[in-house]
C-alpha positions as CSV (number, residue, x, y, z in Angstrom):
1,M,90.6,180.6,89.8
2,R,88.8,180.6,93.1
3,L,91.0,180.2,96.2
4,L,91.1,181.5,99.7
5,I,94.1,180.5,101.8
6,L,94.4,182.3,105.1
7,L,97.4,180.7,106.8
8,A,101.0,180.8,105.8
9,S,102.0,177.8,107.9
10,T,101.8,174.2,106.7
11,T,99.5,173.2,109.6
12,M,95.8,173.1,108.9
13,L,93.5,175.4,111.0
14,A,96.1,177.2,113.0
15,A,94.4,180.6,112.6
16,C,93.9,182.8,115.6
17,G,92.0,186.0,116.4
18,G,88.3,186.5,116.8
19,A,85.5,188.3,115.1
20,G,83.4,190.8,116.9
21,P,79.7,190.1,117.6
22,Q,77.2,190.8,114.9
23,S,73.5,191.4,115.1
24,A,71.0,188.7,114.2
25,G,69.8,189.0,110.6
26,S,73.1,190.2,109.4
27,S,75.9,188.0,108.1
28,A,76.5,186.6,111.5
29,P,76.4,182.7,111.7
30,P,73.5,181.0,113.4
31,T,73.6,179.3,116.8
32,G,72.1,176.2,118.1
33,T,69.6,174.4,120.3
34,G,69.4,173.5,123.9
35,G,72.5,171.4,124.7
36,T,74.7,169.1,122.7
37,S,71.9,166.5,122.3
38,G,70.5,168.4,119.3
39,G,68.0,170.6,120.8
40,T,65.7,168.9,123.3
41,G,66.7,171.0,126.3
42,S,64.4,173.5,128.1
43,D,65.9,176.7,126.8
44,T,63.6,179.7,127.2
45,V,66.0,182.5,126.1
46,H,67.8,181.3,123.1
47,T,66.3,181.3,119.6
48,F,67.7,179.8,116.5
49,A,67.4,182.9,114.2
50,D,68.4,185.4,116.9
51,P,71.0,183.7,119.2
52,T,71.8,184.9,122.7
53,E,74.1,182.2,124.0
54,A,76.6,179.6,122.9
55,K,75.1,176.3,121.6
56,T,76.2,173.0,120.1
57,Y,74.0,171.1,117.7
58,T,74.0,167.5,116.5
59,A,73.6,167.6,112.7
60,I,71.6,165.1,110.7
61,G,72.9,164.3,107.2
62,S,75.4,162.5,105.1
63,S,79.0,162.7,104.1
64,H,81.6,160.9,101.9
65,S,85.2,161.0,100.9
66,Y,87.2,160.1,97.8
67,Q,91.0,159.6,97.5
68,S,92.9,159.1,94.3
69,T,96.3,159.6,92.7
70,V,97.0,161.4,89.5
71,D,100.4,161.4,87.6
72,D,100.2,164.7,85.8
73,P,102.4,165.1,82.7
74,G,101.4,168.8,82.6
75,G,102.7,169.9,86.0
76,N,105.4,172.4,86.9
77,G,104.8,174.7,83.9
78,Q,104.8,172.1,81.2
79,Q,102.3,172.4,78.4
80,R,99.8,169.6,78.4
81,T,97.8,169.4,75.2
82,V,95.9,166.2,75.8
83,R,94.6,164.4,78.8
84,Q,97.1,161.5,79.4
85,T,96.4,160.2,82.9
86,T,93.8,158.5,85.0
87,Q,92.9,158.2,88.7
88,T,94.6,155.4,90.5
89,G,94.7,154.3,94.2
90,Q,91.1,155.0,94.6
91,I,89.4,154.8,98.0
92,Y,85.7,155.8,98.4
93,Q,83.6,155.8,101.6
94,G,80.2,157.3,102.4
95,D,77.7,157.3,105.3
96,A,74.4,158.7,106.3
97,T,73.7,159.5,110.0
98,T,70.4,159.3,111.9
99,V,68.8,161.5,114.5
100,R,70.1,159.2,117.2
101,N,73.6,158.1,116.1
102,S,75.2,161.3,114.6
103,N,78.4,162.6,116.0
104,L,78.5,165.5,113.5
105,T,78.4,168.8,115.5
106,I,78.1,172.5,114.7
107,A,78.8,174.9,117.5
108,Y,78.5,178.6,117.6
109,D,79.2,181.3,120.2
110,P,77.4,184.6,119.4
111,R,79.6,186.6,121.8
112,D,82.6,186.3,119.4
113,A,80.9,185.0,116.2
114,I,83.0,181.8,116.3
115,F,82.0,178.6,114.6
116,N,83.4,175.2,115.6
117,V,82.4,172.4,113.2
118,S,83.3,168.7,113.4
119,F,82.4,166.3,110.6
120,T,84.6,163.4,111.6
121,N,83.0,160.1,110.6
122,G,85.1,157.0,110.3
123,L,82.4,155.2,108.2
124,A,82.6,158.1,105.7
125,G,86.4,158.5,105.8
126,T,85.9,162.1,106.8
127,S,88.0,164.1,109.3
128,G,86.9,167.7,108.7
129,A,87.2,169.8,111.9
130,S,87.5,173.5,111.8
131,R,87.4,176.6,114.0
132,F,86.3,179.7,112.1
133,Q,87.3,182.6,114.4
134,D,89.2,185.0,112.1
135,P,86.9,187.7,110.6
136,L,88.6,186.9,107.2
137,H,87.3,183.4,107.4
138,R,84.1,184.8,106.1
139,T,84.1,184.9,102.3
140,N,81.7,185.0,99.3
141,F,81.5,184.8,95.6
142,G,82.5,187.8,93.5
143,G,85.8,189.7,93.7
144,A,89.4,188.7,93.9
145,V,88.9,186.3,96.8
146,E,86.4,183.6,96.6
147,P,85.7,180.2,98.2
148,Q,88.0,177.4,97.1
149,F,87.5,175.2,94.0
150,G,84.6,172.9,94.3
151,T,82.4,175.1,96.5
152,P,78.9,175.5,95.1
153,D,77.7,179.1,94.4
154,L,74.1,178.5,95.7
155,A,73.0,182.0,94.8
156,S,73.9,181.5,91.1
157,D,71.3,181.5,88.4
158,M,71.2,177.7,88.4
159,W,70.1,177.4,92.0
160,G,69.0,180.9,93.2
161,I,69.1,180.0,96.9
162,P,69.3,183.1,99.1
163,G,71.0,183.8,102.4
164,V,73.9,181.3,102.1
165,Q,77.0,182.2,104.2
166,Y,80.5,180.8,103.5
167,L,83.4,180.4,105.9
168,E,86.9,179.0,104.9
169,S,90.3,178.4,106.3
170,G,93.3,176.4,105.3
171,S,97.0,176.2,104.5
172,L,99.3,175.5,101.6
173,S,103.0,174.8,101.2
174,N,105.2,174.9,98.1
175,V,102.3,174.8,95.6
176,A,100.9,177.4,93.3
177,Q,97.2,177.8,92.8
178,A,95.2,175.1,91.1
179,R,95.3,175.8,87.4
180,P,93.0,175.6,84.4
181,V,93.8,173.5,81.3
182,A,94.0,175.6,78.1
183,G,90.6,175.6,76.6
184,G,89.2,173.3,79.3
185,P,87.7,173.6,82.8
186,D,89.4,174.6,86.0
187,E,91.1,171.6,87.7
188,F,92.1,170.6,91.2
189,L,95.8,170.2,90.2
190,F,98.8,172.1,91.5
191,N,102.3,173.1,90.3
192,L,105.2,172.9,92.7
193,I,107.0,176.2,93.2
194,D,110.2,174.3,94.0
195,Q,110.4,170.9,92.3
196,T,113.0,169.7,94.8
197,E,110.5,169.8,97.6
198,A,107.0,168.3,98.1
199,G,104.0,170.5,98.4
200,T,100.7,170.3,100.3
201,Y,97.3,171.9,100.3
202,D,94.5,171.6,102.9
203,A,91.4,173.8,103.0
204,T,88.0,173.5,104.6
205,T,84.9,175.4,103.6
206,F,81.7,175.4,105.6
207,F,78.5,177.0,104.3
208,Y,74.9,177.3,105.6
209,Q,71.7,179.2,105.0
210,L,71.3,182.0,107.5
211,P,68.4,181.0,109.8
212,G,65.4,183.3,109.2
213,T,66.0,183.4,105.5
214,D,63.5,180.7,104.7
215,T,63.2,178.7,108.0
216,Q,63.2,179.8,111.6
217,Y,64.1,176.7,113.6
218,V,66.2,174.5,111.2
219,T,68.6,175.2,108.4
220,F,70.8,173.3,106.0
221,A,74.5,173.3,105.7
222,G,77.3,171.8,103.7
223,Y,81.0,171.4,103.9
224,L,84.0,170.5,101.7
225,R,87.6,169.7,102.5
226,N,90.1,169.5,99.7
227,T,93.6,168.1,100.5
228,A,96.5,167.4,98.2
229,A,100.0,166.1,98.6
230,V,102.2,166.9,95.5
231,S,105.6,165.6,94.5
232,Y,107.8,165.6,91.4
233,D,109.9,162.8,89.8
234,F,112.8,164.1,87.8
235,D,113.4,160.7,86.1
236,T,109.8,160.4,84.7
237,A,109.1,164.2,84.6
238,L,105.8,163.5,86.3
239,T,104.1,165.5,89.0
240,T,102.2,163.2,91.2
241,Q,99.2,164.4,93.3
242,V,97.4,162.4,95.9
243,S,94.0,164.1,96.5
244,T,91.5,163.5,99.2
245,L,88.1,165.2,98.8
246,E,85.5,165.3,101.6
247,R,81.9,166.5,101.2
248,G,78.8,166.6,103.4
249,A,75.3,168.0,103.7
250,F,73.4,168.4,106.9
251,A,70.4,169.9,108.7
252,Y,70.5,171.3,112.2
253,G,68.4,173.4,114.5
254,Q,65.9,173.4,117.4
255,I,64.4,169.9,117.5
256,T,60.8,169.6,118.7
257,S,60.3,167.7,122.0
258,N,58.4,164.5,121.4
259,D,55.3,165.6,123.4
260,A,54.9,168.7,121.2
261,V,54.7,166.8,117.9
262,P,51.0,166.5,116.7
263,T,49.3,163.2,116.9
264,S,46.6,163.9,114.3
265,G,46.2,165.9,111.1
266,T,48.4,166.3,108.1
267,G,51.0,168.9,107.0
268,T,53.2,169.7,104.0
269,F,56.6,171.1,104.5
270,D,58.3,172.8,101.5
271,G,61.9,173.9,101.4
272,T,65.4,173.2,100.1
273,M,67.5,170.2,99.3
274,L,71.2,169.9,99.0
275,A,73.3,166.9,98.1
276,T,76.8,165.8,97.1
277,M,77.2,163.1,94.6
278,V,79.7,160.8,92.8
279,F,78.4,159.3,89.5
280,N,80.4,157.0,87.3
281,D,78.4,154.6,85.2
282,Q,81.2,154.0,82.7
283,P,83.8,151.5,84.1
284,D,82.1,148.4,82.5
285,V,81.4,150.2,79.2
286,T,84.5,152.3,78.4
287,G,86.9,151.2,81.2
288,N,86.9,154.8,82.5
289,L,87.3,154.6,86.3
290,D,87.7,158.3,87.0
291,T,85.2,159.7,89.5
292,Y,84.2,163.3,90.0
293,M,82.2,165.0,92.8
294,Q,79.2,167.2,92.0
295,W,76.7,169.2,94.1
296,I,73.0,169.1,93.6
297,A,70.6,171.7,95.0
298,G,67.0,172.5,94.6
299,S,63.6,172.0,96.4
300,A,62.2,169.4,98.7
301,S,58.6,168.7,99.7
302,T,57.8,166.6,102.8
303,S,54.2,165.5,103.3
304,V,53.3,164.2,106.8
305,N,50.3,162.3,108.1
306,F,50.6,162.7,111.9
307,G,47.6,160.4,112.6
308,A,48.9,157.5,110.5
309,N,52.6,158.2,111.5
310,T,53.7,158.3,107.8
311,F,55.5,160.7,105.5
312,S,56.6,161.1,101.9
313,L,59.5,163.1,100.5
314,S,60.0,164.4,97.0
315,L,63.3,166.0,95.8
316,D,63.7,168.2,92.7
317,G,67.3,169.5,92.1
318,S,69.8,170.8,89.5
319,V,73.3,169.3,89.2
320,G,76.4,171.4,89.3
321,A,79.7,171.0,87.3
322,P,82.0,168.0,88.1
323,M,85.2,168.7,89.9
324,F,87.8,167.6,87.3
325,D,91.5,166.8,88.0
326,G,93.2,166.6,84.7
327,T,92.0,163.0,83.9
328,S,89.5,161.8,81.4
329,G,86.8,164.4,81.9
330,Q,84.2,162.0,80.8
331,Q,80.9,162.4,82.8
332,S,77.4,161.0,82.3
333,V,75.5,163.5,84.4
334,L,76.2,166.9,83.0
335,E,76.1,170.4,84.5
336,G,72.6,171.6,84.5
337,A,71.0,168.1,84.6
338,K,67.8,167.8,86.6
339,F,67.6,165.3,89.6
340,F,64.4,163.8,90.9
341,A,63.7,161.3,93.7
342,N,60.6,160.1,95.6
343,G,60.4,158.1,98.9
344,G,58.6,157.8,102.2
345,G,58.4,155.9,105.4
346,D,57.2,156.1,109.0
347,I,57.3,158.4,112.0
348,N,58.5,156.8,115.3
349,L,59.5,159.4,117.9
350,V,60.4,156.8,120.5
351,S,62.8,154.5,118.6
352,A,63.9,156.8,115.8
353,G,63.6,160.3,117.4
354,G,61.7,161.4,114.3
355,F,60.9,159.8,111.0
356,F,62.8,157.3,108.7
357,G,62.2,155.6,105.4
358,Q,63.6,154.8,101.9
359,F,63.4,156.0,98.3
360,N,61.5,154.1,95.7
361,E,62.7,155.9,92.6
362,A,65.4,158.4,91.5
363,W,66.5,159.6,88.1
364,F,68.3,162.3,86.1
365,V,67.4,164.2,83.0
366,N,70.4,165.8,81.1
367,P,70.2,169.1,79.3
368,D,69.7,167.1,76.0
369,N,66.6,165.4,77.6
370,T,68.3,162.0,77.9
371,R,67.0,160.3,81.1
372,L,69.2,158.2,83.4
373,D,67.2,156.0,85.8
374,L,69.0,154.7,88.9
375,V,69.0,151.1,90.1
376,I,68.8,151.6,93.8
377,A,70.7,149.1,95.9
378,G,70.1,150.9,99.2
379,S,68.7,154.1,100.4
380,S,67.8,155.9,103.6
381,I,65.8,159.0,104.8
382,N,66.2,160.2,108.4
383,G,64.5,163.3,109.7
384,A,63.2,165.2,112.7
385,F,60.7,167.9,113.5
386,Y,61.9,171.4,114.5
387,G,60.4,174.3,116.3
388,P,58.3,174.4,119.5
389,K,55.3,173.0,117.7
390,A,56.9,171.0,114.8
391,Q,56.5,173.8,112.4
392,E,59.5,172.7,110.4
393,V,61.3,169.5,109.3
394,G,64.9,168.6,108.5
395,G,66.9,165.5,107.8
396,G,69.4,163.6,105.7
397,Y,69.3,160.9,103.0
398,R,71.4,158.6,100.9
399,I,70.9,156.8,97.6
400,V,73.3,154.1,96.6
401,G,73.4,152.8,93.0
402,G,73.1,149.1,92.5
403,T,74.3,148.4,89.0
404,P,77.5,146.3,89.0
405,D,80.8,148.1,88.0
406,E,79.4,151.5,88.7
407,R,80.1,154.1,91.5
408,I,77.0,156.0,92.1
409,D,76.2,157.6,95.5
410,I,74.0,160.6,96.4
411,L,74.2,161.9,100.0
412,G,72.3,165.0,101.1
413,T,70.0,166.9,103.4
414,F,66.6,168.6,103.2
415,V,64.6,171.2,105.2
416,G,61.1,172.5,105.0
417,K,58.4,174.6,106.6
418,Q,54.6,174.7,106.5
419,P,53.0,177.6,104.7
């Protein structure tokens, strides 16, 4: 079971202590652009891949949250042989930001190697805000201590994305670690240590690709926050867990000034895509209302015609395992499925600060080669150019499913550079 809990108190993010400075190109986190506006300041010393001063960026991307309640008959050491519960009290929210309206920020001070991130978005129901200043906040996969359940291992064989750094902090009270079901997958469910008292869990993980790994002026990042409030009813012998899951994927870096973006010619920018997804197409067919979050990662290709002020975007990703919680375990998009999407739009530096558009198609192909085409009710692509001469691109997107009685929402980010 993967879990990193650094704080003994029941208050989230109360850690103290600072990490020493690290050289650029090592495992030190990146820094940002000129000023809090997202990188249009006239900074001549700072560089994104080799930071020299504290910076705050505005991130472009998407985030969402999902809350549900599970009455677990297998809690507190009882043996559960069959799945007997469903998710109730469901609340789902999602939102995609633009270049101009994002209040999502990522700040870094190279002097003490401290990250401050804020992903609070009322439209998405997210409130993740963390200060990663303890050296032990840095973590990775492999060994006795790993990132918390639900964190994507982007260096795994499925995705093979290099240079991803992970930071995590959180707290728990009166709960044992999340437990696996015998013969089944790991689950985000907890046992109470003392059944007479309630328990809580709250942990935030922030991860990003180290600038300079693939791109120099922009990078992608993601975050997840898992919270749980757990109680036990002696009359019904049920452990009740109210879980709130937050996920997000963003791009940030040194935005190109408008007058440095080319006005003629074309360019192709190849790089990485990352997305977080909920996919439940079963309510109207089987009555199954359970929804599970999954990560998608892979490649992105952005083609730009600067003279015509147009762009196109193609995404090609692989889907990670669902994050189960002891309920039905039924899922249509399986681990290892392929994801594809194509879209495009316009460049408008004055009104949009970059480029914007929509998707015209998106689909999945499961490992058994069954294809699932999405009915798109709404979608968005929002991006910007990065680097002193628009050498790179980055942005966010969202695809909302349109079939009645389904919950399908894909929210993500992409980055790319010219060859």
